[in-house]
C-alpha positions, 0 to 999 in steps of 0.5 A: 402441196404447201407445207402450211396446208392441212390434211384430212385426219381420216387414216384412209385418206390423208389428202390435202384439204381444198376450199372447204372442210369439216372441223370438230370440237376434238380438234380434227378436220376432214375433207368433204368426201370423208365427212359426207361418208362418215358423218352420214352414218353417225355423229362420231369423230372418225379419228378419235371416236368422240361423240359430236352431239351439238351443232357446234361440235361439227362445223363446216369451215371455209378454208379460203374466206372472202375479205368481207367475211374476214372483216365482219366475223369478229366485228363488235367483239371485245378484245379479250374474246377476240384473243380467246378465239384467236388462241383457240384457233391457233391451238387447233392449228398447232395441233393439226401441224403436230398431227401432220408432222407425226404422220410424216414421221410415221410415213418416214419410219415406214419408208425406212422399214420398207427400205431395210426390208428391201435392202435385206432381201436384196442382200439375200438375193445378192448372196444367193446369186453369187453362190449360184454364180460360183456353183455354175462357174465350178460346173462349167470348169468341170464340164470343160475338163470333161469335154477336153477328156472326151476330145482326147478319148475321141482322138485316141479312138480315132487313131486306134480305128485307123490302125485297125482299118490299116490292119484289116486292109493288110489282112484282107489283101493277104487273105485274097492272095492266099485264097487265089493261091488255094483256088489255083492249087485246088483247080490243078488237083481237081484237073489231075483227079478228073483225069485219073477218074476218067481212066479208071471209071469203066473198071469200077462201076460197070460190074453192078450194071452188068449184074443188073443185066444178068438179073434181067436175063435170069427172070426170063427176058429175051436174049435180044432185049438183054443184049440191048440193055447191056449195050445201052448200059455201056453207052450210058457209062461212056457218057457218064464218066465225063460228068461230075461225081454227084451226077454220075452217082445219080445217073447210075442209080437211075440206070439200075432202077429203070425197067426195060420197055419193049427193048428200049431204055430212056434216051436221056442217058445218051445225051451229050456229056455235061461239064463239071459244075465244080470246075465251072464254079471255080472258074467263075470265082477266079474271074 
């Protein structure tokens, strides 16, 4: 846009004028688009709202006239009329240039205001960002210190755990050694007690069974059956003294509670003596 070009005086437009425009008697000028919109509503100046009642208050102006028009437009007029027309035309042009300068100054002022607002907002954002950066740096330093402390605690706990594991291993080894020693001692003591128990078994447990036989004789059972019961009881006792104490007690109770049928007693008490389960379990634990 040339600096000598006029601009549309409409506040919403302010674009450079083309080959034609509309001029008013109040020294305003508008482009064709704005004039067609505004003057179709009413004959009022859109810039100053002045009435334009006559046909000479609103004229369409050719911004780039032909040479013939220039030579004939003022032809035949007196010099003073030509000077008056030229003076008024120059005053219109001067007013438009002043309006253009005012518009440019207003635009510059608005630009400066926006610039100051942007600078102020930028400074505030800069201050806020610097504060956030400082805060984050302090938090990062705190997190680093906390991380170092956690690493140190982890190392200490790992050392303590390793020491506890070594202690546990030593205690487990000592426990296994003591356990094997205790089992071997109990095995020897059990073997000794089993031998003593076998030697003294018949003298301690035969009397209740023979009392049972005597009760059968008192109830009227034949002498032959009673003798068979006594013989069967002694055989059962001979087989039971080789069993464990718990099995011997159960066997003795069953022998005392078993009735005699046709002079015969259950053959399950005359089976092969069973090995002691306590000694078997101890041998399994050892190996």
